[in-house]
C-alpha positions as CSV (number, residue, x, y, z in Angstrom):
1,M,-2.5,-1.9,4.8
2,G,-0.3,-4.9,5.6
3,V,2.8,-3.2,4.1
4,L,2.1,-0.1,6.1
5,E,1.7,-2.0,9.4
6,T,4.9,-3.9,8.8
7,L,6.8,-0.7,8.0
8,A,5.4,0.9,11.2
9,K,6.6,-2.1,13.3
10,I,10.1,-1.9,11.7
11,L,10.5,1.9,12.0
12,R,8.7,2.3,15.4
13,N,7.7,5.8,14.5
14,K,4.6,7.6,13.1
15,I,4.1,7.3,9.3
16,T,2.3,10.0,7.2
17,V,0.5,8.4,4.3
18,I,0.1,10.9,1.5
19,D,-2.7,9.7,-0.7
20,F,-3.3,11.3,-4.1
21,D,-6.7,10.0,-5.1
22,A,-10.1,11.1,-6.5
23,H,-11.9,9.1,-3.9
24,R,-11.7,9.1,-0.1
25,D,-11.8,5.3,0.5
26,L,-13.0,6.0,4.0
27,M,-15.8,3.4,4.2
28,P,-15.7,1.2,7.4
29,E,-16.8,-1.7,5.2
30,Y,-17.9,-2.3,1.6
31,M,-20.4,-4.9,0.6
32,G,-19.8,-6.7,3.9
33,E,-16.0,-6.7,3.5
34,R,-13.9,-4.9,6.1
35,F,-10.9,-4.7,3.8
36,S,-11.3,-3.5,0.2
37,H,-10.2,-0.8,-2.1
38,L,-12.8,1.5,-0.5
39,T,-11.9,0.9,3.1
40,W,-8.1,1.0,3.3
41,A,-7.9,4.7,4.3
42,Y,-10.5,4.2,7.0
43,H,-8.2,1.6,8.6
44,I,-5.2,4.0,8.4
45,L,-7.2,6.5,10.4
46,E,-8.0,3.9,13.0
47,N,-4.4,3.3,13.7
48,P,-2.7,5.9,15.9
49,G,0.7,5.1,14.2
50,F,-0.5,6.8,11.0
51,E,-1.4,10.2,9.8
52,L,-3.4,10.5,6.6
53,V,-3.1,13.3,4.0
54,Q,-5.4,13.2,1.0
55,I,-4.9,15.4,-2.0
56,G,-7.2,15.6,-5.1
57,C,-10.3,14.0,-3.6
58,R,-13.5,15.0,-5.2
59,S,-15.8,12.1,-4.7
60,W,-17.1,10.6,-1.5
61,S,-20.2,9.2,0.1
62,E,-22.4,10.7,2.8
63,E,-21.1,8.1,5.2
64,E,-17.5,9.4,4.7
65,V,-18.2,13.0,5.5
66,E,-17.8,12.8,9.3
67,I,-14.7,10.6,9.0
68,M,-13.1,13.2,6.6
69,K,-12.7,15.6,9.5
70,N,-9.7,13.5,10.7
71,V,-7.9,13.8,7.3
72,K,-5.3,16.5,6.5
73,E,-5.4,18.1,3.1
74,T,-2.1,19.9,3.0
75,L,1.5,18.9,2.4
76,N,2.8,21.5,4.9
77,N,4.8,20.6,8.0
78,I,5.3,16.9,7.3
79,K,7.9,15.6,9.8
80,N,7.2,11.9,9.9
81,S,8.3,9.1,7.6
82,V,6.3,9.2,4.4
83,Y,4.5,6.6,2.4
84,L,3.2,7.8,-1.0
85,S,0.1,6.4,-2.6
86,V,-0.8,7.6,-6.1
87,D,-4.1,6.5,-7.5
88,L,-4.1,7.6,-11.2
89,D,-7.7,8.6,-11.0
90,V,-6.5,11.7,-9.2
91,F,-5.9,13.1,-12.7
92,D,-8.6,14.5,-14.9
93,P,-9.7,11.8,-17.3
94,G,-8.4,13.9,-20.2
95,F,-4.9,13.1,-18.9
96,A,-5.4,9.6,-17.5
97,P,-8.4,8.0,-19.2
98,D,-7.4,4.4,-18.5
99,V,-8.4,4.1,-14.8
100,G,-11.2,2.0,-13.2
101,T,-13.1,4.8,-11.7
102,P,-12.5,8.1,-13.6
103,E,-13.8,11.4,-12.0
104,P,-14.0,14.6,-14.0
105,C,-12.3,17.8,-12.8
106,G,-9.1,16.2,-11.6
107,L,-5.5,17.4,-11.3
108,T,-3.4,18.2,-14.4
109,P,0.0,16.6,-14.6
110,R,1.5,20.1,-14.1
111,E,-0.5,20.6,-10.8
112,F,0.4,17.1,-9.6
113,F,4.2,17.5,-10.2
114,R,4.2,20.9,-8.5
115,L,2.6,19.2,-5.4
116,L,5.0,16.3,-5.6
117,D,7.9,18.8,-5.3
118,K,6.6,19.8,-1.8
119,I,7.1,16.3,-0.4
120,P,10.1,15.8,2.0
121,Y,11.8,13.0,0.0
122,R,14.4,12.3,2.6
123,N,11.5,10.9,4.6
124,V,10.0,8.7,1.9
125,I,10.0,5.0,2.9
126,G,7.7,3.5,0.3
127,M,5.2,4.1,-2.4
128,D,2.6,2.6,-4.7
129,I,1.0,3.7,-8.0
130,V,-2.4,2.2,-8.5
131,E,-5.3,2.0,-10.9
132,C,-3.7,2.0,-14.3
133,S,-6.0,-0.2,-16.4
134,A,-4.4,0.5,-19.8
135,G,-4.7,-2.4,-22.2
136,R,-1.4,-1.7,-23.9
137,I,1.8,0.2,-23.4
138,N,2.3,3.9,-24.2
139,T,-1.2,5.0,-23.4
140,P,-1.4,8.4,-21.7
141,T,-2.2,6.8,-18.4
142,A,0.6,4.3,-18.5
143,V,3.1,7.0,-19.6
144,L,2.0,9.3,-16.8
145,G,2.4,6.5,-14.2
146,A,5.9,5.8,-15.5
147,Q,6.8,9.5,-15.3
148,I,5.5,9.6,-11.7
149,F,7.7,6.7,-10.7
150,K,10.7,8.1,-12.4
151,K,10.3,11.5,-10.8
152,I,9.9,10.0,-7.3
153,M,12.9,7.8,-7.8
154,V,15.0,10.8,-9.0
155,H,13.9,12.9,-6.0
156,R,14.5,10.0,-3.6
157,S,18.0,9.4,-4.8
158,R,19.1,13.0,-4.1
């Protein structure tokens, strides 16, 4: 959240956060903490300088249902600066087994890369790839994360 707030101050325009994730992360607080891995997206929605697009979500709590109404789920008509966040649990565990909170029925790499091609790369101002918990190099999850980084960097440089 701190990186996004700093980018918003520097750019002085609205930022669309595109979040590829299995989980909504829209909890107002988690275990008494306002800021955690399950609350960051909630704080994005609280800030009028941001727009949130979530792709691939398939797990959320009852508490998040009402909040979800403020989230977009399409990559169409994105005009703002873009920050990409890729949580590797967006993939089906058959493709990315080394994540902290795997969820079945996720995206395939083919589906993901087709979606990635719809992003207006000229507007991308930052990115992160999170939740690779591989214990060694060259695991399917680590290789997939590296391929995502490479693909985004190639698109961004065009």
